[in-house]
ROZA-604339 format. One record per residue (C-alpha): x, y, z. Coordinates in pm, whole numbers, padded with zeros to 5 digits, always signed. Example, Ala and Ser with C-alpha at 12.3 -4.5 7.8 and 13.67 -1.06 7.14 Angstrom:
BEGIN
+01230-00450+00780;+01367-00106+00714;
END
This chain:
BEGIN
-02896+02271+56518;-02838+02442+56847;-03020+02310+57156;-03271+02533+57313;-03171+02635+57666;-03505+02594+57848;-03372+02653+58196;-03267+03021+58166;-03511+03244+57966;-03362+03473+57702;-03584+03757+57831;-03770+03786+58163;-03983+04094+58256;-04061+04131+58625;-04330+04388+58722;-04275+04631+58452;-04470+04947+58497;-04492+05257+58290;-04709+05569+58347;-04793+05869+58128;-05009+06172+58223;-05354+06041+58255;-05287+05676+58162;-05100+05374+58293;-04958+05214+57977;-04798+04912+58151;-04916+04785+58491;-04683+04530+58663;-04617+04335+58343;-04442+04006+58391;-04369+03724+58158;-04069+03535+58005;-03939+03433+57641;-03731+03114+57645;-03424+03096+57418;-03499+02963+57077;-03873+03037+57116;-04123+03233+56910;-04351+03406+57153;-04650+03622+57074;-04743+03934+57240;-05116+04005+57168;-05364+04272+57267;-05602+04539+57122;-05459+04875+57012;-05385+05069+57315;-05319+04765+57539;-04970+04858+57608;-04779+04642+57367;-04589+04913+57188;-04488+05078+57511;-04361+04755+57651;-04132+04676+57344;-03997+05020+57348;-03890+04967+57702;-03718+04630+57608;-03551+04809+57315;-03426+05106+57533;-03646+05368+57351;-03832+05442+57679;-03753+05370+58045;-03982+05176+58281;-04083+05358+58594;-04068+05028+58796;-03978+04669+58752;-03689+04471+58617;-03549+04332+58277;-03349+04016+58308;-03162+03914+57989;-02991+03577+57962;-03022+03543+58343;-02860+03882+58417;-03050+04180+58539;-02998+04469+58285;-03062+04842+58257;-03123+04922+57886;-03080+05301+57836;-03092+05321+57461;-03135+05129+57154;-02762+05117+57116;-02738+04944+57449;-03016+04714+57338;-02824+04612+57021;-02510+04559+57218;-02698+04300+57423;-02812+04124+57116;-03171+04263+57091;-03302+04372+56750;-03641+04523+56660;-03851+04586+56358;-04091+04883+56417;-04442+04900+56288;-04384+05267+56194;-04058+05313+55998;-03764+05542+56089;-03641+05602+55739;-03490+05910+55552;-03691+05939+55223;-03421+06131+55037;-03166+05858+55091;-03136+05508+54939;-03219+05173+55087;-02849+05103+55137;-02771+05434+55304;-03073+05392+55547;-02960+05046+55652;-02605+05184+55714;-02744+05472+55932;-02928+05205+56138;-02610+05008+56218;-02364+05106+56503;-02057+04992+56311;-02150+04959+55930;-01902+04784+55710;-01766+04925+55390;-02018+04999+55131;-01943+04709+54902;-01943+04456+55186;-02264+04587+55327;-02435+04572+54989;-02336+04207+54952;-02475+04128+55303;-02797+04312+55230;-02837+04120+54901;-02771+03780+55081;-03047+03860+55341;-03296+03969+55072;-03229+03649+54874;-03272+03446+55192;-03612+03597+55258;-03715+03600+54885;-03797+03958+54899;-03740+04187+54605;-03584+04528+54697;-03318+04734+54510;-03059+04863+54759;-02994+05169+54531;-03356+05288+54523;-03454+05591+54705;-03698+05547+54994;-03946+05814+54871;-04014+05590+54580;-04097+05272+54781;-04439+05149+54887;-04506+05073+55246;-04442+04723+55209;-04107+04787+55060;-04003+05026+55334;-04100+04756+55583;-03852+04516+55428;-03576+04772+55500;-03653+04747+55864;-03643+04374+55864;-03311+04360+55677;-03155+04620+55900;-03250+04419+56213;-03129+04092+56079;-02790+04231+55993;-02721+04283+56356;-02738+03902+56420;-02963+03943+56713;-03020+03683+56994;-03372+03849+57058;-03567+03974+56764;-03873+04187+56834;-04109+04211+56534;-04405+04446+56539;-04650+04374+56263;-04375+04245+56018;-04630+04085+55774;-04902+04360+55767;-04839+04420+55399;-04685+04092+55270;-04836+03849+55038;-04925+03494+55156;-04613+03362+54962;-04395+03627+55124;-04526+03548+55472;-04437+03187+55441;-04090+03275+55316;-04051+03500+55621;-04186+03230+55865;-03933+02982+55718;-03647+03228+55802;-03788+03308+56150;-03822+02933+56226;-03468+02871+56110;-03353+03160+56330;-03537+03005+56629;-03396+02666+56574;-03046+02833+56592;-03124+02979+56930;-03258+03329+56845;-03564+03416+57051;-03848+03611+56863;-04099+03830+57037;-04378+03856+56780;-04659+04103+56762;-04928+04073+56512;-05311+04127+56474;-05321+03847+56231;-05418+03562+56457;-05396+03286+56206;-05025+03373+56166;-04987+03357+56546;-05142+03013+56562;-04918+02886+56270;-04586+03035+56396;-04575+03086+56769;-04544+02832+57052;-04666+03051+57334;-04838+03397+57378;-04897+03651+57640;-05211+03847+57612;-05255+04217+57737;-05555+04432+57805;-05551+04778+57950;-05172+04769+58020;-05207+04442+58219;-05126+04077+58135;-05459+03905+58136;-05385+03556+57996;-05121+03326+57840;-05173+03040+57597;-05040+02804+57355;-05168+02949+57021;-05158+02595+56865;-05423+02496+57120;-05645+02803+57055;-05857+02919+56759;-05808+03265+56614;-06154+03366+56745;-06073+03244+57102;-05759+03448+57102;-05938+03752+56980;-06199+03715+57256;-05917+03686+57519;-05781+04019+57374;-06099+04211+57384;-06246+04054+57697;-06566+03959+57543;-06739+03793+57251;-06640+03882+56884;-06918+03995+56680;-06972+03847+56334;-06994+04055+56023;-07336+04104+55864;-07400+03857+55605;-07357+04006+55255;-07486+03699+55064;-07841+03850+55025;-07726+04205+54917;-07862+04343+54602;-07658+04544+54347;-07784+04853+54155;-07635+05027+53858;-07262+05085+53814;-07195+05416+53995;-06810+05432+53973;-06668+05359+53632;-06298+05358+53549;-06208+05324+53171;-05869+05300+53024;-05711+05495+53294;-05328+05547+53232;-05083+05764+53428;-04696+05788+53423;-04512+05662+53739;-04334+05905+53954;-03962+05929+53816;-03740+05747+53867;-03899+05441+53991;-04278+05479+54014;-04499+05227+53834;-04714+05362+53541;-05074+05275+53520;-05157+05115+53191;-05528+05108+53063;-05688+05027+53404;-06059+04968+53367;-06327+04858+53627;-06664+04948+53743;-06833+04921+54094;-07194+04892+54134;-07424+05039+54406;-07413+04801+54712;-07087+04644+54607;-06730+04635+54752;-06470+04586+54489;-06128+04465+54585;-05786+04528+54421;-05511+04280+54535;-05142+04299+54461;-04788+04287+54584;-04647+04607+54713;-04510+04843+54447;-04709+04739+54155;-04904+05061+54112;-05138+05061+54410;-05029+05397+54543;-05040+05551+54194;-05383+05426+54145;-05523+05574+54467;-05347+05900+54402;-05515+05916+54052;-05863+05808+54173;-05854+06063+54452;-05732+06336+54239;-05394+06391+54414;-05223+06315+54083;-05354+06466+53754;-05039+06536+53546;-05031+06297+53245;-05350+06119+53325;-05568+05994+53052;-05881+05782+53025;-06210+05821+53199;-06346+05822+53563;-06709+05884+53626;-06919+05895+53941;-07290+05875+53878;-07217+05974+53525;-07016+06284+53603;-06679+06295+53456;-06397+06358+53709;-06081+06244+53563;-05958+06613+53542;-06152+06735+53850;-05963+06857+54162;-05960+06676+54490;-06216+06915+54632;-06445+06886+54334;-06431+06500+54365;-06517+06513+54726;-06816+06752+54667;-06922+06498+54407;-06931+06216+54671;-06582+06070+54640;-06405+05995+54969;-06063+05837+54997;-05813+05714+55270;-05451+05624+55162;-05243+05347+55317;-05015+05579+55503;-05217+05712+55783;-04957+05900+55968;-04841+06186+55759;-05060+06130+55458;-05412+06049+55578;-05340+06259+55893;-05108+06519+56007;-04935+06379+56337;-04889+06733+56485;-05248+06855+56420;-05548+06784+56652;-05808+06524+56555;-06062+06832+56500;-05802+06992+56275;-05744+06670+56080;-06130+06651+56031;-06107+06979+55833;-05861+06804+55582;-06117+06613+55414;-06469+06683+55558;-06480+07059+55562;-06718+07082+55259;-06953+06783+55297;-06990+06829+55680;-06996+07207+55681;-06682+07251+55881;-06607+07585+55705;-06816+07871+55570;-06709+08156+55345;-06342+08063+55378;-06357+08063+55754;-06317+07752+55971;-06598+07672+56206;-06392+07535+56502;-06694+07422+56705;-06827+07226+56427;-06490+07063+56354;-06463+06957+56729;-06825+06828+56737;-06769+06622+56408;-06434+06475+56539;-06613+06395+56870;-06876+06200+56684;-06620+06009+56499;-06426+05918+56809;-06746+05801+56977;-06895+05616+56671;-06567+05443+56595;-06462+05367+56959;-06137+05563+56907;-05917+05576+57218;-05821+05937+57245;-05858+06211+57500;-06076+06405+57276;-06104+06622+56959;-05807+06824+57099;-05575+06525+57097;-05286+06531+56855;-05327+06266+56579;-04969+06161+56649;-05056+06078+57003;-05290+05795+56897;-05186+05431+56854;-05175+05308+56496;-05499+05128+56506;-05687+05412+56676;-05560+05656+56421;-05671+05411+56151;-06013+05384+56302;-06035+05777+56321;-05928+05819+55953;-06173+05548+55841;-06448+05702+56058;-06372+06054+55921;-06435+05934+55572;-06723+05695+55627;-06926+05929+55833;-06943+06170+55534;-07173+05917+55365;-06977+05926+55038;-07128+05783+54720;-06794+05593+54660;-06515+05534+54913;-06161+05432+54784;-05931+05316+55064;-05611+05143+55070;-05514+04898+55343;-05823+04976+55557;-05718+04747+55848;-05349+04764+55830;-05189+04700+56162;-05513+04702+56363;-05643+04431+56608;-05910+04180+56531;-06181+04383+56708;-06090+04710+56534;-06050+04526+56198;-06402+04377+56230;-06535+04711+56328;-06386+04889+56026;-06502+04615+55778;-06857+04636+55926;-06862+05005+55875;-06781+04951+55505;-07052+04692+55481;-07301+04925+55633;-07201+05187+55403;-07271+04991+55085;-07605+04871+55235;-07706+05239+55213;-07633+05228+54837;-07285+05337+54822;-06992+05160+54668;-06643+05086+54796;-06306+05012+54636;-06060+04833+54873;-05691+04816+54783;-05527+04559+54997;-05250+04295+55020;-05435+04099+55272;-05611+03828+55062;-05804+03705+55371;-05957+04054+55408;-06038+04084+55056;-06202+03739+55028;-06405+03804+55345;-06525+04153+55243;-06550+04183+54873;-06803+04086+54605;-06547+04084+54329;-06180+04149+54301;-05909+04207+54041;-05530+04184+54067;-05283+04474+53991;-04947+04387+53865;-04687+04621+53715;-04951+04893+53672;-05206+04658+53485;-05540+04534+53621;-05665+04187+53563;-06011+04099+53470;-06245+04112+53773;-06335+03784+53934;-06625+03691+54142;-06514+03617+54493;-06761+03310+54516;-06563+03005+54400;-06240+03213+54323;-05914+03026+54262;-05665+03132+54521;-05386+02974+54305;-05487+03192+54015;-05490+03512+54226;-05144+03413+54359;-05009+03369+54023;-05159+03709+53906;-05004+03886+54206;-04672+03720+54120;-04677+03837+53756;-04827+03569+53523;-05071+03739+53320;-05309+03461+53207;-05010+03222+53117;-04938+02883+53262;-04619+02825+53450;-04483+02636+53150;-04566+02900+52899;-04336+03156+52737;-04435+03454+52942;-04178+03601+53165;-04243+03485+53530;-04140+03684+53818;-03950+03501+54119;-04257+03544+54347;-04463+03369+54092;-04222+03098+54043;-04212+03028+54419;-04588+03025+54437;-04616+02789+54130;-04389+02555+54286;-04558+02565+54623;-04907+02481+54471;-04769+02202+54237;-04596+02026+54528;
END
């Protein structure tokens, strides 16, 4: 095990500043990351974290300040120069070519890729080390968001970095996968690799990191040892105030089943999509129903079928307040009261090059009267977008701001606000708080609780078990396109949920049913 050189920091930032028109993204930021340390960078969405790490990685240039790497002042003019120094990065938003395979995308991200056969062997070795399932020959357009994230992680680790920057690396991983990832990160740190870790999952920060720098409004406002803090205290340092508790749902009452799905089946998108097989569940008025699962088990297909985006080959029944919608168009479902938000906010839930007002037209034009007689009511669209911005505390210059100019968390708040403020009868949403900070996550969850308090019902598809357990009344697990029996969240067995996510359909680990690797790992963990 390599000794950790505490005297000379691996990375030291000195008075880094970066300005954009109308905003100071970084204001004289200074901190250091020792060699072999796992250091957290915390802050709300828009605090300046993403700009700062882009400067470290050479994507952007600082206006002022100095970067010192391994004791030497450096100027990092491009990601290629950063990688040459030994800096690797896993971005929150992926840079992948959808028509190419996993292996081809990894090769494109390397400065000097080895021959194909050697590269595949190295990729498979890294995947096995992480315990993550990913076929190097699959095309990216067939992958879930979680699987795409794994490509970025593997691509960075193949560079053998001495500083690894990780931006929300676990946002769509299961608890088992997170632990496997942490094991690898700890091993890398013990070998001398420094890790700059950005995450909104504060319990992960507490478990993994030895030190943290906290930013707010582009400035460093605090530093701490996460092991000595609570998740709540770190969140309050981030927002500069007290964190509000979610409304208590224990006294809520449920009405009749409003949204009923029965024997829903649909073919997966060729050649690698997951087919849905006899999916059935119902959601009552006043209820939040959760669907858990490992990425790539049919979540995207289910959301597409429920929203009406996919109708070819669909069989079964889908009713809202007794009205059959299984063959209804997206527009007809929205007019009936069904709103939806997919997991990919940038490019699917919103068009980056369009303004927030124009993005409001995508889903709210009928229910909110943003068009009339086939003509767009521009002023009404701007007014509605402005209301969403204000109600959901979206950091944006106004309705005319391009969706692509918002930080990931702020765009997520806008998308969720755009759907919730239409007062739908049922809201179907995937990964509602993916990549957002604790304050924004609490705000979004509270908005869903407030929606069901009015008599609506909500379906939440998420890989964040903590979120589902905090938010939902009942949940089921999707695995290989099949949905388990619903379980009441009160008194739920986390072990059972983990095994269902890993692929054990009601069988014990000693049974004859086939067990996927993730399930084996989880079964071993809980029996230890």
